[in-house]
C-alpha positions in Angstrom: 26.2 30.9 -6.3 26.5 30.8 -10.1 26.3 34.1 -12.0 23.2 34.5 -14.1 23.7 34.3 -17.8 22.6 37.9 -18.5 22.0 38.3 -22.2 20.3 40.9 -24.4 16.6 40.3 -25.0 16.2 37.7 -22.3 12.9 35.9 -22.1 13.0 36.3 -18.4 15.4 37.3 -15.6 15.4 36.9 -11.8 17.7 39.2 -9.8 18.2 38.3 -6.1 14.6 37.1 -5.9 13.4 36.0 -2.5 10.1 34.5 -1.4 9.1 33.5 2.1 6.1 31.7 3.6 6.0 32.7 7.3 9.4 31.7 8.6 10.3 29.4 5.7 12.4 30.9 2.8 11.4 29.1 -0.4 13.5 31.3 -2.8 16.6 32.7 -1.4 18.2 35.4 -3.6 17.6 33.4 -6.8 19.4 34.9 -9.8 18.8 33.6 -13.3 18.4 34.7 -17.0 16.9 32.7 -19.8 17.1 33.7 -23.5 14.4 33.1 -26.1 14.5 29.6 -27.5 16.3 28.1 -24.5 15.3 24.7 -23.2 15.8 24.4 -19.5 15.4 21.4 -17.2 15.1 22.3 -13.5 16.0 19.8 -10.8 16.2 19.8 -7.0 14.9 18.1 -3.9 11.4 18.6 -2.7 11.1 22.0 -1.1 14.1 23.4 -3.1 11.9 26.1 -4.7 11.2 24.7 -8.1 7.4 25.2 -8.2 7.7 28.6 -6.5 10.1 29.6 -9.2 7.6 28.8 -11.9 4.8 30.5 -10.0 6.9 33.7 -9.6 7.5 33.7 -13.4 3.7 33.4 -14.1 2.9 36.1 -11.7 0.8 33.8 -9.5 3.2 34.4 -6.7 4.7 37.8 -5.8 8.3 37.7 -4.4 9.1 39.5 -1.2 12.4 40.9 -2.6 14.3 41.2 -5.8 13.3 41.8 -9.4 11.5 39.7 -11.9 11.2 40.5 -15.6 9.2 38.3 -18.1 8.5 39.0 -21.7 6.0 37.3 -24.1 3.0 35.1 -23.6 3.4 32.6 -20.8 1.8 29.2 -20.7 1.8 27.2 -17.4 1.2 23.5 -16.8 0.6 23.0 -13.0 1.3 19.8 -11.1 -2.3 19.4 -10.2 -5.1 18.3 -12.5 -6.1 21.2 -14.8 -9.6 22.6 -15.0 -10.3 21.9 -18.7 -14.0 22.8 -19.1 -16.6 20.1 -19.2 -19.3 20.2 -21.8 -16.8 20.2 -24.6 -15.2 17.6 -26.9 -11.4 17.1 -27.0 -11.2 19.1 -30.2 -13.4 21.9 -28.8 -11.3 22.2 -25.6 -8.1 22.4 -27.7 -9.6 24.9 -30.2 -10.8 27.2 -27.4 -7.4 28.9 -27.2 -6.9 29.1 -30.9 -8.4 31.6 -33.4 -10.9 30.5 -36.1 -13.4 27.7 -36.3 -13.2 24.6 -34.3 -12.8 22.3 -37.3 -10.0 24.4 -38.6 -7.8 22.8 -35.9 -8.6 19.2 -36.4 -5.5 18.4 -38.4 -3.3 20.6 -36.2 -4.3 18.7 -33.1 -3.9 15.3 -34.8 -0.4 16.3 -35.9 0.8 16.6 -32.3 0.3 12.9 -31.8 -1.4 13.2 -28.4 -4.8 12.1 -29.6 -6.1 9.7 -32.2 -8.6 10.9 -34.7 -11.4 8.8 -33.2 -10.8 10.6 -29.8 -11.4 14.1 -31.2 -15.2 14.0 -30.5 -14.9 12.4 -27.1 -16.5 14.5 -24.2 -13.9 16.0 -21.8 -15.8 14.7 -18.8 -15.3 11.1 -19.9 -11.5 11.4 -20.0 -9.0 10.1 -17.5 -6.7 12.5 -15.6 -3.9 11.7 -18.0 -6.1 12.4 -21.1 -7.2 15.8 -19.7 -3.5 16.6 -19.0 -2.8 15.8 -22.7 -5.3 18.4 -23.7 -3.5 21.0 -21.6 -0.2 20.0 -23.1 -1.7 20.2 -26.7 -3.0 23.7 -26.0 0.3 24.9 -24.5 2.3 23.6 -27.5 0.0 25.0 -30.1 2.1 28.1 -30.7 -0.1 30.5 -28.6 2.7 31.0 -26.1 6.3 32.2 -26.2 7.3 30.7 -22.9 6.2 27.3 -21.5 6.6 26.5 -17.8 5.8 22.8 -17.2 5.6 21.5 -13.6 5.9 17.7 -13.5 4.3 17.3 -17.0 4.5 13.5 -16.9 2.2 13.2 -13.8 -0.6 10.8 -14.5 0.8 9.7 -17.9 1.6 6.2 -18.9 5.2 5.5 -20.3 3.8 5.5 -23.8 2.1 8.9 -23.3 5.2 10.3 -21.8 6.9 9.5 -25.1 4.1 11.3 -27.0 4.5 14.3 -24.8 8.2 14.5 -25.4 7.6 14.2 -29.1 5.1 17.1 -29.0 7.6 19.2 -27.1 10.3 18.7 -29.7 8.2 20.6 -32.2 7.7 23.5 -29.8 9.9 26.4 -30.9 9.5 28.8 -28.0 11.3 28.9 -24.6 10.7 25.8 -22.5 11.3 25.3 -18.7 10.5 21.9 -17.4 10.5 20.7 -13.7 10.5 16.9 -13.5 11.4 14.1 -11.1 10.9 11.5 -13.8 14.2 9.8 -14.3 13.7 8.9 -18.0 12.4 12.4 -18.8 15.5 14.0 -17.2 17.9 11.6 -19.0 16.4 12.3 -22.4 16.1 16.1 -21.9 18.4 18.1 -24.1 19.3 21.7 -23.1 20.4 23.6 -20.0 20.1 22.0 -16.6 19.5 24.1 -13.5 19.7 22.8 -10.0 18.0 24.5 -7.1 19.1 23.9 -3.5 17.7 25.8 -0.6 15.9 28.2 -2.9 19.1 29.2 -4.8 20.5 28.3 -8.2 23.6 26.2 -7.3 24.3 24.8 -10.8 23.6 26.0 -14.4 25.1 23.9 -17.2 24.5 23.3 -20.9 
């Protein structure tokens, strides 16, 4: 098992972290450290522990053993469709996690390249799954979070929108952890690459 890159002021660390569901071990003594500003791509077969790793970091899942330490504000994009509130426009949904007036964030949202200006006033309930997912991505990359955990962020997105997502992420200056099966996304990703196998970190390379 690779030794964790333990550094001062880590964004998060896992030390011999284990999680079981009944008789099935999903994380098996996982040890890992990520520093502020790191960009990390996580790969592994289905059932290797990728989603459980992210859920442990968000606090949604409590490990059965080991230690977990996370600092800063954490944003989490789940695999499943998000619950962006209906009754709001695209701009209102985005601005709901930002300080100040709604209109103050019009240019900010437009600059991310995820929505056209004419789409800003579109009601959320009329959006496709992919469009709602773009709202979540926009909110997460807005600067409100220090650590982003993205679980299959390209789900429900067309190839063109995948490129828009990747462009938005290039402007995010915090710590980024991405789980993805998308071949093109993995090929274009720059940063550390972690491989999970059987719930353990078996590879950690720059």
